[in-house]
C-alpha positions in Angstrom: 20.8 26.4 7.5 21.2 26.2 11.3 24.6 27.2 12.7 26.9 24.9 14.8 26.0 26.7 18.0 22.2 26.3 17.4 22.8 22.3 17.1 25.1 22.3 20.1 21.9 21.5 22.4 21.2 18.3 20.4 24.7 17.0 20.6 26.3 14.7 23.3 27.7 16.8 26.3 31.4 17.2 26.7 33.2 14.4 28.5 33.9 16.5 31.6 30.3 17.5 31.8 29.1 13.9 31.7 31.5 12.8 34.3 30.3 15.6 36.6 26.7 14.4 36.4 27.7 10.8 37.0 29.8 11.4 40.1 28.2 9.7 43.3 26.9 12.1 46.0 29.5 13.3 48.6 32.4 12.6 46.1 34.5 15.7 45.3 36.0 16.1 41.8 39.8 15.6 41.6 41.5 18.9 41.2 42.8 19.3 37.8 46.3 20.8 37.5 46.2 23.9 35.2 49.4 22.9 33.6 47.7 19.7 32.1 44.7 21.3 30.6 44.9 24.1 28.3 42.0 26.0 26.4 41.5 24.9 22.9 43.1 27.0 20.4 40.8 29.3 18.3 42.2 27.8 15.3 41.7 24.2 16.3 38.0 23.1 16.4 37.0 20.7 19.3 35.7 17.3 18.7 32.1 18.4 19.1 32.6 21.4 16.8 34.0 19.0 14.0 31.3 16.7 14.5 28.6 19.6 14.1 30.3 20.8 11.0 30.3 17.2 9.4 26.6 17.0 10.3 25.8 20.3 8.7 27.6 19.5 5.4 25.3 18.5 2.7 25.7 14.9 1.7 24.6 15.3 -1.9 25.9 17.3 -4.9 24.4 18.1 -8.2 25.5 16.0 -11.1 25.4 17.3 -14.7 23.4 20.3 -13.6 20.3 18.6 -13.1 20.3 15.6 -10.7 21.5 15.2 -7.1 23.5 12.3 -6.1 25.5 11.2 -2.8 29.1 12.7 -2.6 31.8 10.4 -3.0 32.9 10.0 0.6 29.3 9.1 1.7 29.1 6.1 -0.7 30.4 3.3 1.4 28.0 0.5 2.4 25.2 1.5 -0.2 22.7 -1.2 -1.1 22.4 -2.4 -4.7 19.5 -0.1 -5.7 21.5 2.9 -4.5 24.6 1.7 -6.5 22.3 1.5 -9.6 21.0 5.0 -9.0 24.7 6.3 -8.9 25.4 4.6 -12.2 22.6 6.3 -14.0 19.8 8.7 -12.8 16.5 6.7 -13.0 14.4 9.6 -13.9 16.7 10.4 -16.9 14.7 7.6 -18.7 11.8 9.8 -18.6 13.2 13.5 -18.5 15.7 12.8 -21.3 13.7 10.5 -23.4 15.7 7.4 -22.6 12.8 5.2 -22.4 12.2 5.8 -26.2 15.7 4.4 -27.0 15.3 1.6 -24.5 12.0 0.6 -26.0 13.6 0.1 -29.4 16.2 -2.4 -28.2 15.4 -6.1 -28.5 15.6 -8.1 -25.2 18.7 -10.1 -26.3 20.7 -6.7 -26.6 19.2 -5.3 -23.4 20.4 -8.4 -21.6 23.9 -8.2 -23.0 24.5 -4.8 -21.6 24.9 -4.2 -17.8 23.3 -0.7 -17.9 20.4 -1.6 -19.9 19.7 -4.7 -17.9 19.6 -2.6 -14.9 17.3 -0.2 -16.7 14.5 -2.8 -17.2 15.0 -4.5 -13.7 15.5 -1.5 -11.5 15.6 2.1 -13.0 12.0 1.7 -14.7 10.6 1.3 -11.4 10.9 5.1 -11.0 8.7 5.3 -14.1 6.1 2.8 -12.4 7.2 -0.3 -14.4 8.1 -3.5 -12.8 9.6 -6.1 -15.0 8.1 -9.4 -14.1 11.3 -11.3 -15.0 10.4 -14.4 -12.9 6.9 -15.1 -14.1 6.3 -12.9 -17.2 9.6 -12.4 -18.7 9.7 -9.4 -21.0 6.4 -8.1 -19.7 5.8 -5.3 -17.1 3.5 -4.3 -14.3 2.5 -0.7 -14.5 1.4 0.9 -11.3 -0.6 4.3 -11.5 -0.9 7.1 -9.2 -4.7 7.8 -8.0 -4.7 10.2 -5.2 -7.6 9.0 -2.8 -8.4 6.4 -5.3 -10.4 8.8 -7.5 -10.5 8.0 -11.3 -12.8 8.8 -14.3 -14.6 6.8 -16.9 -12.2 8.3 -19.5 -9.0 7.0 -17.6 -10.7 3.7 -17.0 -11.2 3.2 -20.7 -7.9 4.1 -21.6 -6.4 1.5 -19.1 -8.8 -1.0 -20.3 -7.7 -0.4 -23.9 -4.0 -0.9 -22.8 -4.7 -4.4 -21.3 -7.1 -5.4 -23.9 -4.2 -5.4 -26.4 -2.2 -8.1 -24.5 -5.2 -10.6 -24.5 -4.8 -13.2 -21.7 -1.7 -11.7 -20.6 -3.4 -8.6 -19.6 -5.4 -7.7 -16.7 -5.7 -5.1 -13.9 -5.8 -5.0 -10.1 -7.3 -2.7 -7.5 -4.7 -2.6 -5.0 -4.6 -2.0 -1.1 -3.4 1.6 -1.7 -6.6 2.6 -3.7 -4.7 2.1 -6.9 -4.7 0.6 -10.3 -1.9 -1.8 -11.3 -2.1 -3.0 -15.1 -0.4 -6.2 -16.3 1.2 -7.6 -19.4 2.8 -4.4 -20.8 5.6 -5.0 -23.2 8.6 -2.6 -23.5 8.2 -1.3 -27.1 4.7 -0.1 -26.1 5.8 1.9 -23.0 6.5 5.3 -24.7 2.9 5.5 -26.4 1.3 4.3 -23.1 3.1 7.0 -21.2 1.8 9.6 -23.7 -1.7 8.1 -23.4 -1.7 8.3 -19.7 -0.7 12.0 -19.7 -3.5 12.6 -22.2 -6.2 11.5 -19.9 -4.6 13.1 -16.9 -2.8 9.9 -15.3 0.7 9.3 -14.3 2.7 6.2 -13.3 5.9 8.2 -12.5 7.5 7.7 -9.1 5.0 5.2 -7.9 7.6 2.8 -6.7 11.0 2.5 -5.1 12.0 5.4 -2.8 9.2 7.7 -4.0 6.0 8.7 -2.2 3.4 5.9 -2.8 -0.1 6.5 -3.7 -1.8 8.7 -1.0 -4.8 7.0 0.3 -8.0 8.4 2.1 -11.7 8.2 2.6 -13.1 7.1 -0.7 -16.5 8.9 0.3 -14.7 12.3 0.6 -17.2 15.0 -0.4 -20.3 12.7 -0.5 -20.2 11.2 3.0 -23.3 12.1 5.1 -21.1 11.7 8.1 -18.3 13.8 6.8 -17.5 17.0 8.7 -15.4 19.8 7.4 -12.4 21.4 9.0 -14.3 24.1 10.9 -16.9 21.7 12.0 -14.2 19.4 13.2 -12.3 22.0 15.0 -15.5 23.1 16.7 -16.3 19.5 17.8 -12.8 19.1 19.1 -13.1 22.4 21.2 -16.4 21.3 22.7 -14.5 18.3 24.2 -11.6 20.4 25.3 -11.2 21.9 28.9 -12.6 25.3 28.8 -13.3 25.1 25.1 -9.9 25.9 24.0 -7.1 24.0 22.2 -3.9 25.2 23.9 -3.2 21.9 25.6 -4.1 18.3 25.1 -7.3 16.9 26.7 -7.0 14.3 29.5 -9.9 12.5 28.0 -9.8 10.3 24.9 -11.7 12.2 22.0 -12.0 9.0 19.9 -15.3 7.5 19.5 -14.8 3.9 20.8 -18.0 2.9 19.2 -16.8 3.8 15.7 -17.0 0.8 13.3 -15.0 0.3 10.0 -17.4 0.5 7.0 -17.1 -1.6 3.9 -18.7 0.9 1.5 -20.6 -1.8 -0.3 -24.2 -1.5 -1.2 -26.6 1.3 -1.8 -26.1 4.4 0.5 -27.4 7.9 0.6 -24.8 10.7 -0.1 -24.8 14.2 1.7 -26.2 15.7 -1.6 -29.9 15.3 -1.7 -31.4 12.8 -4.1 -28.0 11.1 -4.6 -26.5 7.7 -3.5 -23.3 5.9 -4.0 -23.1 2.3 -4.8 -20.2 0.1 -3.7 -19.3 -3.0 -5.6 -17.4 -5.9 -4.3 -14.6 -6.8 -6.8 -13.5 -10.4 -5.8 -9.8 -10.0 -4.6 -9.5 -6.9 -6.8 -8.8 -8.6 -10.1 -10.5 -7.2 -13.3 -10.3 -7.8 -17.0 -10.5 -5.4 -19.8 -14.2 -6.1 -20.5 -15.0 -5.4 -16.8 -13.2 -2.0 -17.0 -15.0 -1.0 -20.1 -18.4 -1.8 -18.3 -17.4 0.0 -15.2 -16.6 3.1 -17.3 -20.1 2.9 -19.1 -21.9 2.5 -15.7 -20.1 5.4 -14.2 -21.2 7.5 -17.3 -24.6 6.2 -17.5 -25.7 6.2 -13.9 -23.3 8.5 -12.2 -21.1 11.5 -13.0 -18.4 9.6 -14.9 -16.3 9.0 -11.7 -15.2 6.0 -9.9 -13.6 5.5 -6.7 -11.3 2.7 -5.6 -11.0 1.5 -2.0 -8.1 0.0 0.1 -10.3 -3.2 0.4 -9.9 -3.6 -3.4 -13.4 -2.7 -4.3 -15.0 0.0 -6.3 -17.5 2.9 -5.6 -19.8 4.6 -8.3 -20.7 7.9 -6.7 -23.3 10.5 -7.5 -26.0 8.0 -8.8 -29.5 9.7 -8.9 -31.9 7.7 -6.7 -34.4 7.2 -9.5 -31.4 5.4 -11.3 -30.5 3.0 -8.5 -32.8 0.2 -9.4 -31.7 0.2 -13.1 -28.1 0.1 -12.0 -28.6 -2.9 -9.6 -30.1 -4.7 -12.6 -27.0 -4.4 -14.6 -25.4 -7.7 -15.7 -21.8 -6.7 -14.4 -23.4 -6.5 -10.8 -23.8 -10.2 -11.0 -20.0 -10.4 -11.0 -19.2 -7.3 -8.9 -22.0 -7.6 -6.3 -23.1 -4.7 -4.0 -24.0 -7.5 -1.6 -21.6 -10.2 -1.4 -21.5 -12.8 1.2 -20.2 -12.0 4.7 -17.0 -13.8 4.4 -16.4 -12.5 0.7 -16.9 -8.7 1.4 -14.0 -8.6 3.8 -11.6 -10.8 1.6 -8.4 -9.1 0.4 -5.5 -10.8 -1.5 -2.2 -9.5 -2.8 -1.0 -10.4 -6.3 0.4 -13.8 -5.5 3.1 -15.8 -7.5 0.9 -15.6 -10.5 2.9 -12.5 -11.3 5.0 -11.5 -8.4 8.5 -12.7 -8.1 8.4 -12.2 -4.1 5.4 -14.3 -3.6 5.9 -17.8 -2.3 2.2 -18.9 -3.1 -0.5 -18.2 -5.3 -3.0 -16.0 -3.4 -5.9 -14.6 -5.3 -7.7 -17.9 -6.6 -6.6 -19.8 -3.3 -8.3 -17.0 -1.3 -11.6 -17.4 -3.2 -11.4 -21.2 -3.2 -10.7 -21.6 0.6 -13.4 -19.0 1.2 -16.0 -20.9 -0.8 -14.9 -24.2 1.0 -15.3 -22.5 4.5 -18.7 -21.1 3.5 -19.8 -24.7 2.9 -18.7 -25.8 6.5 -20.0 -22.8 8.7 -22.2 -19.5 8.5 -21.0 -16.4 10.2 -23.3 -13.6 12.0 -21.2 -10.9 10.7 -18.5 -10.0 8.3 -15.1 -11.2 9.0 -12.0 -9.7 7.4 -9.7 -12.4 5.8 -6.4 -11.1 4.2 -3.9 -13.3 2.1 -0.3 -12.2 1.5 2.1 -14.3 -0.7 5.3 -13.5 1.4 6.4 -11.6 4.5 6.4 -8.4 2.7 2.7 -8.5 3.6 1.2 -6.3 0.9 -2.1 -8.1 1.8 -1.8 -6.6 5.2 -2.6 -9.8 7.2 -1.5 -8.3 10.4 -4.5 -6.0 10.5 -7.1 -8.6 9.4 -9.5 -10.8 11.7 -7.7 -13.7 10.1 -4.7 -13.6 8.0 -2.7 -16.0 5.8 0.9 -15.4 5.0 2.4 -17.6 2.3 5.1 -20.1 3.0 6.2 -23.7 2.0 5.9 -26.8 3.8 5.9 -30.7 3.6 2.6 -32.5 3.4 2.0 -36.0 5.0 3.8 -37.7 2.0 6.9 -35.5 2.5 6.2 -33.4 -0.6 6.9 -29.7 -0.6 3.6 -27.8 -1.0 2.2 -24.3 -0.7 1.2 -23.4 2.8 0.4 -20.5 5.0 0.9 -19.1 8.5 -2.2 -18.2 10.0 -2.7 -15.1 12.0 -5.7 -14.2 14.1 -7.0 -11.1 15.9 -5.9 -8.0 13.9 -8.1 -4.8 14.3 -8.1 -1.5 12.7 -9.6 1.9 14.0 -9.6 3.3 17.4 -9.1 -0.1 19.0 -6.3 -1.1 16.6 -4.4 -4.3 17.3 -1.9 -6.4 15.3 -2.8 -10.1 14.8 -1.0 -12.7 16.5 0.2 -16.1 15.2 -2.4 -18.9 15.5 -0.7 -21.8 13.5 2.3 -22.1 11.3 3.0 -23.8 8.2 -0.5 -25.3 7.3 -0.8 -26.7 3.8 -3.2 -24.7 1.8 -5.3 -27.8 1.0 -5.9 -28.2 4.8 -6.8 -24.7 5.6 -10.7 -24.7 5.2 -11.4 -26.9 8.3 -9.0 -25.0 10.5 -10.5 -21.6 9.4 -13.9 -22.9 10.2 -12.8 -23.9 13.7 -11.5 -20.4 14.3 -14.7 -18.9 13.0 -16.7 -21.0 15.3 -14.3 -20.3 18.3 -13.8 -16.6 17.9 -16.5 -15.1 15.8 -19.6 -16.8 16.7 -19.9 -18.9 13.6 -22.3 -22.1 13.3 -21.5 -25.3 11.7 -23.7 -26.0 8.7 -24.7 -29.6 10.0 -25.8 -28.0 13.3 -27.7 -25.2 11.5 -29.5 -27.9 9.4 -30.6 -29.9 12.6 -32.0 -26.8 14.2 -34.2 -26.2 11.1 
């Protein structure tokens, strides 16, 4: 731990030092009478020394020999979630088996007890379980952790078996964090599900709240022909540095401005000779149990038993031998999860929406597909356009980095009725030339979006109206 002296250079200067620096040129300091100023006593700390000591003091202490909590004197002004954590350590539900006892309790009993109610609504989030109190009372969304979006056929089958048991209440989503979220989970099943996850090498622990979220990365890591290793990367950087050394920053921009974001869809060669990866478009990331069973089968039959999720809510099957590609493309599932979707569909992303999420103001997934279908009947586009939907200002759908973004809100229609609507954003970009989208039009009723989006595509993205296209033919 650093000493007070070592921290002194980071602290505000003493008052007399600040006054000296602020004195106008030519103005002398007023003499200080020695009788009015005395050196601080060695036993009395100065204000700055006291401040340093306070900063160095740990703000947490160990409770019950295991968990760390804020000390009593630092607990003023805490938000509700922090207060819930102080009442009971969330991870104790897992570490000490509390989830097993909670799972045995009927919902009526849970609701009658403040601590148990906090367990299902707040603390279980540390175990990756989110109670859908508003839209699916008594059911939970379970968020997994899939570093870099890499998963296996065995893991996919297990998740499929979980949601299959819940019938129409169960489904899964590929998220914008290269992750799986499964829906419809009921509390009595949670202990067995956690055991099942562990058996196949998965976990949902600490996938929400103030924990590290799922780490994302290149879904083609290890198979990308354009991928360069650390030493190759270092060598390429050195070539661009003055004198070929790395001691100082280069004055020139080392980023390739011509780089374009890839969508990973379709058939592409891997760096491994004779192998390809096949990217499948999953419309707005939503899958059912039957889809997941089929994806697992395809991964085993045509690949290496591996699947990779992307932040665009799509799925890649890697390590497909070239001689098997044609047969894979003929599989019935690829009629639903196409490797070659339309130019507007391939960049379509949507958050959960108010079908399940209590934060969302509007329904997003089906609405996104409907509006896109309507727009495709009005215009044709020369290139892919990334359109993102989010149900609320939390922006899980990342509308600010989309070519065209839609953020859910409510408004009145022409009859004065309150209806679902969206604020439209245009111009977001990612990559070396990144830029946040700007507001284009506010509070547009969802039923009126299609013609406005068509206008944007014509004005900003070179789209051609269908009637004109037909006239030219």
